[in-house]
A tleap script that builds the chain and sets N, CA, C and O, in Angstrom:
source leaprc.protein.ff14SB
mol = sequence {
  NMET GLY TYR ASP LYS LEU HIE ALA VAL GLU
  TYR ASP SER SER ALA VAL GLU LYS HIE LEU
  LYS ARG VAL LEU PRO LEU ILE ASP VAL LYS
  ALA LEU ARG LYS ARG HIE PHE ARG VAL ALA
  LEU ASP CYS CYS ASN GLY ALA GLY SER ASP
  LEU ALA LEU GLN PHE LEU GLU ARG ILE GLY
  ALA ARG VAL SER ALA ILE HIE CYS GLU MET
  ASN GLY LEU PHE PRO HIE ASN PRO GLU PRO
  THR SER THR THR SER LYS ASN PHE CYS CPRO
}
set mol.1.N position { 0.851 -1.169 0.000 }
set mol.1.CA position { 0.000 0.000 0.000 }
set mol.1.C position { 0.897 1.233 0.000 }
set mol.1.O position { 1.875 1.305 0.744 }
set mol.2.N position { 0.545 2.211 -0.855 }
set mol.2.CA position { 1.273 3.469 -0.908 }
set mol.2.C position { 0.407 4.593 -0.367 }
set mol.2.O position { -0.743 4.382 0.018 }
set mol.3.N position { 0.973 5.778 -0.344 }
set mol.3.CA position { 0.238 6.940 0.141 }
set mol.3.C position { 0.394 8.098 -0.824 }
set mol.3.O position { 1.458 8.278 -1.415 }
set mol.4.N position { -0.648 8.875 -0.984 }
set mol.4.CA position { -0.562 10.114 -1.739 }
set mol.4.C position { -1.001 11.240 -0.806 }
set mol.4.O position { -1.136 11.012 0.396 }
set mol.5.N position { -1.221 12.419 -1.314 }
set mol.5.CA position { -1.562 13.566 -0.475 }
set mol.5.C position { -2.976 13.479 0.095 }
set mol.5.O position { -3.317 14.229 1.010 }
set mol.6.N position { -3.789 12.589 -0.423 }
set mol.6.CA position { -5.171 12.505 0.035 }
set mol.6.C position { -5.387 11.382 1.040 }
set mol.6.O position { -5.854 11.623 2.153 }
set mol.7.N position { -5.053 10.167 0.654 }
set mol.7.CA position { -5.338 8.995 1.489 }
set mol.7.C position { -4.374 7.878 1.125 }
set mol.7.O position { -3.498 8.024 0.273 }
set mol.8.N position { -4.570 6.767 1.799 }
set mol.8.CA position { -3.831 5.566 1.433 }
set mol.8.C position { -4.287 5.119 0.045 }
set mol.8.O position { -5.457 5.270 -0.309 }
set mol.9.N position { -3.378 4.580 -0.722 }
set mol.9.CA position { -3.679 4.109 -2.067 }
set mol.9.C position { -3.484 2.601 -2.084 }
set mol.9.O position { -2.431 2.094 -1.696 }
set mol.10.N position { -4.506 1.894 -2.537 }
set mol.10.CA position { -4.420 0.447 -2.589 }
set mol.10.C position { -4.621 -0.042 -4.016 }
set mol.10.O position { -5.399 0.531 -4.778 }
set mol.11.N position { -3.924 -1.087 -4.360 }
set mol.11.CA position { -4.071 -1.712 -5.668 }
set mol.11.C position { -5.284 -2.631 -5.628 }
set mol.11.O position { -5.440 -3.415 -4.692 }
set mol.12.N position { -6.141 -2.539 -6.635 }
set mol.12.CA position { -7.316 -3.400 -6.727 }
set mol.12.C position { -7.247 -4.136 -8.058 }
set mol.12.O position { -7.573 -3.575 -9.104 }
set mol.13.N position { -6.826 -5.377 -8.014 }
set mol.13.CA position { -6.657 -6.154 -9.245 }
set mol.13.C position { -7.982 -6.456 -9.936 }
set mol.13.O position { -7.985 -6.900 -11.084 }
set mol.14.N position { -9.098 -6.226 -9.269 }
set mol.14.CA position { -10.404 -6.506 -9.873 }
set mol.14.C position { -11.101 -5.231 -10.377 }
set mol.14.O position { -12.259 -5.294 -10.790 }
set mol.15.N position { -10.433 -4.108 -10.349 }
set mol.15.CA position { -11.066 -2.833 -10.709 }
set mol.15.C position { -11.586 -2.821 -12.147 }
set mol.15.O position { -12.695 -2.349 -12.398 }
set mol.16.N position { -10.803 -3.333 -13.084 }
set mol.16.CA position { -11.234 -3.338 -14.488 }
set mol.16.C position { -12.473 -4.198 -14.649 }
set mol.16.O position { -13.431 -3.791 -15.305 }
set mol.17.N position { -12.463 -5.377 -14.060 }
set mol.17.CA position { -13.616 -6.282 -14.163 }
set mol.17.C position { -14.856 -5.661 -13.523 }
set mol.17.O position { -15.948 -5.759 -14.081 }
set mol.18.N position { -14.705 -5.031 -12.370 }
set mol.18.CA position { -15.835 -4.371 -11.710 }
set mol.18.C position { -16.412 -3.275 -12.600 }
set mol.18.O position { -17.631 -3.139 -12.714 }
set mol.19.N position { -15.542 -2.500 -13.224 }
set mol.19.CA position { -15.997 -1.410 -14.087 }
set mol.19.C position { -16.745 -1.962 -15.299 }
set mol.19.O position { -17.824 -1.478 -15.642 }
set mol.20.N position { -16.178 -2.963 -15.936 }
set mol.20.CA position { -16.823 -3.539 -17.118 }
set mol.20.C position { -18.177 -4.152 -16.773 }
set mol.20.O position { -19.113 -4.056 -17.568 }
set mol.21.N position { -18.299 -4.771 -15.620 }
set mol.21.CA position { -19.578 -5.369 -15.216 }
set mol.21.C position { -20.651 -4.302 -15.025 }
set mol.21.O position { -21.839 -4.585 -15.184 }
set mol.22.N position { -20.249 -3.094 -14.689 }
set mol.22.CA position { -21.227 -2.005 -14.523 }
set mol.22.C position { -21.531 -1.311 -15.846 }
set mol.22.O position { -22.659 -0.869 -16.064 }
set mol.23.N position { -20.543 -1.208 -16.729 }
set mol.23.CA position { -20.702 -0.449 -17.972 }
set mol.23.C position { -21.347 -1.265 -19.086 }
set mol.23.O position { -22.242 -0.768 -19.770 }
set mol.24.N position { -20.916 -2.490 -19.279 }
set mol.24.CA position { -21.405 -3.281 -20.409 }
set mol.24.C position { -22.920 -3.468 -20.430 }
set mol.24.O position { -23.500 -3.442 -21.515 }
set mol.25.N position { -23.591 -3.655 -19.296 }
set mol.25.CA position { -25.054 -3.777 -19.347 }
set mol.25.C position { -25.764 -2.496 -19.794 }
set mol.25.O position { -26.947 -2.534 -20.135 }
set mol.26.N position { -25.067 -1.384 -19.796 }
set mol.26.CA position { -25.676 -0.108 -20.173 }
set mol.26.C position { -25.648 0.150 -21.672 }
set mol.26.O position { -26.254 1.106 -22.155 }
set mol.27.N position { -24.941 -0.705 -22.405 }
set mol.27.CA position { -24.836 -0.505 -23.854 }
set mol.27.C position { -25.347 -1.735 -24.589 }
set mol.27.O position { -25.461 -2.816 -24.011 }
set mol.28.N position { -25.649 -1.560 -25.857 }
set mol.28.CA position { -26.172 -2.657 -26.672 }
set mol.28.C position { -24.991 -3.408 -27.305 }
set mol.28.O position { -24.606 -3.145 -28.444 }
set mol.29.N position { -24.436 -4.340 -26.543 }
set mol.29.CA position { -23.255 -5.085 -26.993 }
set mol.29.C position { -23.565 -5.882 -28.255 }
set mol.29.O position { -22.724 -5.969 -29.151 }
set mol.30.N position { -24.771 -6.470 -28.339 }
set mol.30.CA position { -25.139 -7.248 -29.533 }
set mol.30.C position { -25.076 -6.392 -30.794 }
set mol.30.O position { -24.552 -6.822 -31.821 }
set mol.31.N position { -25.609 -5.192 -30.706 }
set mol.31.CA position { -25.604 -4.291 -31.861 }
set mol.31.C position { -24.179 -3.903 -32.239 }
set mol.31.O position { -23.850 -3.813 -33.422 }
set mol.32.N position { -23.347 -3.677 -31.252 }
set mol.32.CA position { -21.956 -3.321 -31.540 }
set mol.32.C position { -21.213 -4.484 -32.181 }
set mol.32.O position { -20.423 -4.285 -33.105 }
set mol.33.N position { -21.462 -5.692 -31.698 }
set mol.33.CA position { -20.803 -6.871 -32.283 }
set mol.33.C position { -21.185 -7.055 -33.753 }
set mol.33.O position { -20.364 -7.478 -34.566 }
set mol.34.N position { -22.432 -6.735 -34.086 }
set mol.34.CA position { -22.888 -6.858 -35.474 }
set mol.34.C position { -22.157 -5.899 -36.412 }
set mol.34.O position { -22.081 -6.146 -37.615 }
set mol.35.N position { -21.627 -4.823 -35.873 }
set mol.35.CA position { -20.940 -3.820 -36.693 }
set mol.35.C position { -19.528 -4.246 -37.095 }
set mol.35.O position { -18.949 -3.673 -38.018 }
set mol.36.N position { -18.969 -5.249 -36.406 }
set mol.36.CA position { -17.627 -5.767 -36.725 }
set mol.36.C position { -16.577 -4.652 -36.769 }
set mol.36.O position { -15.830 -4.523 -37.739 }
set mol.37.N position { -16.538 -3.864 -35.719 }
set mol.37.CA position { -15.592 -2.758 -35.664 }
set mol.37.C position { -14.154 -3.265 -35.706 }
set mol.37.O position { -13.816 -4.297 -35.126 }
set mol.38.N position { -13.328 -2.513 -36.405 }
set mol.38.CA position { -11.883 -2.722 -36.403 }
set mol.38.C position { -11.285 -1.453 -35.805 }
set mol.38.O position { -11.529 -0.353 -36.302 }
set mol.39.N position { -10.503 -1.606 -34.738 }
set mol.39.CA position { -10.030 -0.465 -33.984 }
set mol.39.C position { -8.511 -0.492 -33.866 }
set mol.39.O position { -7.921 -1.513 -33.514 }
set mol.40.N position { -7.889 0.643 -34.165 }
set mol.40.CA position { -6.467 0.837 -33.887 }
set mol.40.C position { -6.385 1.542 -32.544 }
set mol.40.O position { -6.958 2.618 -32.372 }
set mol.41.N position { -5.682 0.948 -31.593 }
set mol.41.CA position { -5.649 1.464 -30.229 }
set mol.41.C position { -4.213 1.741 -29.809 }
set mol.41.O position { -3.364 0.851 -29.841 }
set mol.42.N position { -3.952 2.973 -29.418 }
set mol.42.CA position { -2.645 3.361 -28.874 }
set mol.42.C position { -2.896 3.974 -27.508 }
set mol.42.O position { -3.334 5.120 -27.411 }
set mol.43.N position { -2.623 3.224 -26.457 }
set mol.43.CA position { -2.891 3.692 -25.098 }
set mol.43.C position { -1.712 4.447 -24.493 }
set mol.43.O position { -1.796 4.904 -23.353 }
set mol.44.N position { -0.640 4.583 -25.221 }
set mol.44.CA position { 0.519 5.368 -24.771 }
set mol.44.C position { 1.025 4.859 -23.411 }
set mol.44.O position { 1.545 5.631 -22.605 }
set mol.45.N position { 0.864 3.550 -23.173 }
set mol.45.CA position { 1.291 2.903 -21.927 }
set mol.45.C position { 0.673 3.536 -20.686 }
set mol.45.O position { 1.266 3.502 -19.607 }
set mol.46.N position { -0.505 4.108 -20.835 }
set mol.46.CA position { -1.159 4.802 -19.719 }
set mol.46.C position { -2.053 3.909 -18.890 }
set mol.46.O position { -2.175 2.711 -19.143 }
set mol.47.N position { -2.675 4.514 -17.898 }
set mol.47.CA position { -3.487 3.799 -16.917 }
set mol.47.C position { -4.721 3.130 -17.513 }
set mol.47.O position { -5.226 2.168 -16.934 }
set mol.48.N position { -5.214 3.601 -18.636 }
set mol.48.CA position { -6.418 3.033 -19.234 }
set mol.48.C position { -6.161 1.868 -20.163 }
set mol.48.O position { -7.094 1.364 -20.788 }
set mol.49.N position { -4.932 1.433 -20.270 }
set mol.49.CA position { -4.582 0.379 -21.228 }
set mol.49.C position { -5.396 -0.888 -21.054 }
set mol.49.O position { -6.019 -1.354 -22.009 }
set mol.50.N position { -5.405 -1.459 -19.852 }
set mol.50.CA position { -6.148 -2.713 -19.619 }
set mol.50.C position { -7.632 -2.538 -19.892 }
set mol.50.O position { -8.245 -3.363 -20.569 }
set mol.51.N position { -8.202 -1.478 -19.373 }
set mol.51.CA position { -9.636 -1.247 -19.514 }
set mol.51.C position { -10.026 -1.074 -20.980 }
set mol.51.O position { -10.985 -1.693 -21.442 }
set mol.52.N position { -9.304 -0.254 -21.701 }
set mol.52.CA position { -9.645 0.012 -23.102 }
set mol.52.C position { -9.584 -1.265 -23.934 }
set mol.52.O position { -10.492 -1.543 -24.718 }
set mol.53.N position { -8.530 -2.029 -23.765 }
set mol.53.CA position { -8.363 -3.253 -24.547 }
set mol.53.C position { -9.461 -4.271 -24.219 }
set mol.53.O position { -10.053 -4.858 -25.125 }
set mol.54.N position { -9.727 -4.476 -22.947 }
set mol.54.CA position { -10.759 -5.447 -22.570 }
set mol.54.C position { -12.154 -5.005 -23.013 }
set mol.54.O position { -12.950 -5.829 -23.461 }
set mol.55.N position { -12.454 -3.714 -22.892 }
set mol.55.CA position { -13.751 -3.208 -23.322 }
set mol.55.C position { -13.949 -3.464 -24.819 }
set mol.55.O position { -14.978 -4.001 -25.229 }
set mol.56.N position { -12.979 -3.084 -25.615 }
set mol.56.CA position { -13.109 -3.258 -27.061 }
set mol.56.C position { -13.237 -4.727 -27.451 }
set mol.56.O position { -14.019 -5.069 -28.337 }
set mol.57.N position { -12.484 -5.581 -26.801 }
set mol.57.CA position { -12.586 -7.013 -27.101 }
set mol.57.C position { -13.961 -7.562 -26.718 }
set mol.57.O position { -14.519 -8.393 -27.435 }
set mol.58.N position { -14.500 -7.110 -25.607 }
set mol.58.CA position { -15.806 -7.614 -25.161 }
set mol.58.C position { -16.962 -7.142 -26.021 }
set mol.58.O position { -18.007 -7.791 -26.060 }
set mol.59.N position { -16.795 -6.031 -26.704 }
set mol.59.CA position { -17.859 -5.603 -27.619 }
set mol.59.C position { -17.637 -6.180 -29.010 }
set mol.59.O position { -18.347 -5.841 -29.957 }
set mol.60.N position { -16.634 -7.064 -29.119 }
set mol.60.CA position { -16.430 -7.783 -30.361 }
set mol.60.C position { -15.570 -7.078 -31.390 }
set mol.60.O position { -15.530 -7.496 -32.547 }
set mol.61.N position { -14.891 -6.032 -30.999 }
set mol.61.CA position { -14.038 -5.311 -31.947 }
set mol.61.C position { -12.763 -6.104 -32.218 }
set mol.61.O position { -12.216 -6.755 -31.327 }
set mol.62.N position { -12.305 -6.035 -33.454 }
set mol.62.CA position { -10.973 -6.554 -33.795 }
set mol.62.C position { -10.009 -5.428 -33.493 }
set mol.62.O position { -10.106 -4.348 -34.076 }
set mol.63.N position { -9.080 -5.671 -32.585 }
set mol.63.CA position { -8.223 -4.612 -32.078 }
set mol.63.C position { -6.778 -4.829 -32.510 }
set mol.63.O position { -6.213 -5.909 -32.336 }
set mol.64.N position { -6.195 -3.778 -33.077 }
set mol.64.CA position { -4.749 -3.732 -33.319 }
set mol.64.C position { -4.213 -2.742 -32.298 }
set mol.64.O position { -4.436 -1.537 -32.415 }
set mol.65.N position { -3.503 -3.253 -31.293 }
set mol.65.CA position { -3.077 -2.415 -30.175 }
set mol.65.C position { -1.565 -2.245 -30.123 }
set mol.65.O position { -0.804 -3.176 -30.387 }
set mol.66.N position { -1.154 -1.032 -29.775 }
set mol.66.CA position { 0.248 -0.750 -29.493 }
set mol.66.C position { 0.318 0.074 -28.212 }
set mol.66.O position { -0.651 0.729 -27.827 }
set mol.67.N position { 1.454 0.032 -27.572 }
set mol.67.CA position { 1.717 0.826 -26.366 }
set mol.67.C position { 0.635 0.619 -25.309 }
set mol.67.O position { 0.061 1.587 -24.808 }
set mol.68.N position { 0.357 -0.635 -24.969 }
set mol.68.CA position { -0.662 -0.954 -23.968 }
set mol.68.C position { -0.045 -1.690 -22.785 }
set mol.68.O position { -0.640 -2.635 -22.267 }
set mol.69.N position { 1.137 -1.270 -22.352 }
set mol.69.CA position { 1.825 -1.968 -21.277 }
set mol.69.C position { 1.571 -1.390 -19.889 }
set mol.69.O position { 2.032 -1.970 -18.906 }
set mol.70.N position { 0.862 -0.279 -19.769 }
set mol.70.CA position { 0.489 0.341 -18.511 }
set mol.70.C position { 1.680 0.515 -17.567 }
set mol.70.O position { 1.595 0.235 -16.371 }
set mol.71.N position { 2.786 0.984 -18.137 }
set mol.71.CA position { 3.979 1.200 -17.330 }
set mol.71.C position { 4.291 2.687 -17.150 }
set mol.71.O position { 5.242 3.038 -16.452 }
set mol.72.N position { 3.504 3.556 -17.769 }
set mol.72.CA position { 3.699 4.993 -17.616 }
set mol.72.C position { 4.864 5.563 -18.393 }
set mol.72.O position { 5.148 6.757 -18.296 }
set mol.73.N position { 5.540 4.734 -19.159 }
set mol.73.CA position { 6.646 5.215 -19.995 }
set mol.73.C position { 6.068 5.601 -21.348 }
set mol.73.O position { 5.945 4.761 -22.239 }
set mol.74.N position { 5.716 6.866 -21.501 }
set mol.74.CA position { 5.028 7.320 -22.694 }
set mol.74.C position { 5.971 7.359 -23.891 }
set mol.74.O position { 6.985 8.057 -23.853 }
set mol.75.N position { 5.652 6.615 -24.959 }
set mol.75.CA position { 6.499 6.592 -26.151 }
set mol.75.C position { 6.342 7.858 -27.002 }
set mol.75.O position { 7.142 8.105 -27.905 }
set mol.76.N position { 5.324 8.645 -26.716 }
set mol.76.CA position { 5.077 9.929 -27.377 }
set mol.76.C position { 4.160 10.722 -26.474 }
set mol.76.O position { 3.654 10.189 -25.486 }
set mol.77.N position { 3.937 11.969 -26.787 }
set mol.77.CA position { 3.057 12.784 -25.957 }
set mol.77.C position { 1.642 12.216 -26.000 }
set mol.77.O position { 1.101 11.988 -27.081 }
set mol.78.N position { 1.040 11.988 -24.838 }
set mol.78.CA position { -0.326 11.474 -24.811 }
set mol.78.C position { -1.307 12.480 -25.412 }
set mol.78.O position { -1.133 13.691 -25.280 }
set mol.79.N position { -2.329 11.960 -26.067 }
set mol.79.CA position { -3.387 12.786 -26.657 }
set mol.79.C position { -4.636 12.675 -25.785 }
set mol.79.O position { -4.744 11.692 -25.052 }
set mol.80.N position { -5.554 13.578 -25.810 }
set mol.80.CA position { -5.477 14.832 -26.550 }
set mol.80.C position { -4.645 15.862 -25.785 }
set mol.80.O position { -4.540 15.816 -24.560 }
set mol.81.N position { -4.074 16.768 -26.523 }
set mol.81.CA position { -3.381 17.903 -25.928 }
set mol.81.C position { -4.281 19.118 -26.096 }
set mol.81.O position { -5.300 19.048 -26.783 }
set mol.82.N position { -3.917 20.217 -25.480 }
set mol.82.CA position { -4.745 21.423 -25.626 }
set mol.82.C position { -4.805 21.861 -27.089 }
set mol.82.O position { -5.802 22.440 -27.521 }
set mol.83.N position { -3.762 21.593 -27.842 }
set mol.83.CA position { -3.729 21.961 -29.256 }
set mol.83.C position { -4.633 21.058 -30.089 }
set mol.83.O position { -5.439 21.545 -30.881 }
set mol.84.N position { -4.500 19.734 -29.910 }
set mol.84.CA position { -5.278 18.824 -30.751 }
set mol.84.C position { -6.746 18.774 -30.358 }
set mol.84.O position { -7.598 18.524 -31.211 }
set mol.85.N position { -7.064 19.003 -29.090 }
set mol.85.CA position { -8.465 18.937 -28.685 }
set mol.85.C position { -9.294 20.061 -29.278 }
set mol.85.O position { -10.515 19.936 -29.376 }
set mol.86.N position { -8.657 21.163 -29.678 }
set mol.86.CA position { -9.388 22.249 -30.308 }
set mol.86.C position { -9.991 21.810 -31.635 }
set mol.86.O position { -10.970 22.393 -32.101 }
set mol.87.N position { -9.403 20.777 -32.246 }
set mol.87.CA position { -9.916 20.270 -33.520 }
set mol.87.C position { -11.190 19.467 -33.348 }
set mol.87.O position { -11.941 19.286 -34.306 }
set mol.88.N position { -11.449 18.974 -32.121 }
set mol.88.CA position { -12.575 18.088 -31.898 }
set mol.88.C position { -13.637 18.643 -30.961 }
set mol.88.O position { -14.799 18.245 -31.038 }
set mol.89.N position { -13.252 19.554 -30.082 }
set mol.89.CA position { -14.191 20.069 -29.076 }
set mol.89.C position { -14.412 21.568 -29.303 }
set mol.89.O position { -13.454 22.316 -29.498 }
set mol.90.N position { -15.670 22.002 -29.278 }
set mol.90.CA position { -15.936 23.434 -29.459 }
set mol.90.C position { -15.452 24.262 -28.281 }
set mol.90.O position { -15.602 25.483 -28.283 }
savepdb mol mol.pdb
quit
């Protein structure tokens, strides 16, 4: 167990599974599977790597993934940045 400025920090190896069990029932997984999505995923070795990959696989997407090691060693600047987000968000 580690500590940050707020409270004790504990590792929860079941966090991704708990999240997926709450989120997946809220979406139409059958409809998504019928779409046969093909997804290129670059998680930049960030904290969302496990969750993103498992979510996409469970909705039936064919995933080509890179940089999904969740080690925090960013191989490039993580997106979105303040510059690139202006292209997508008003």
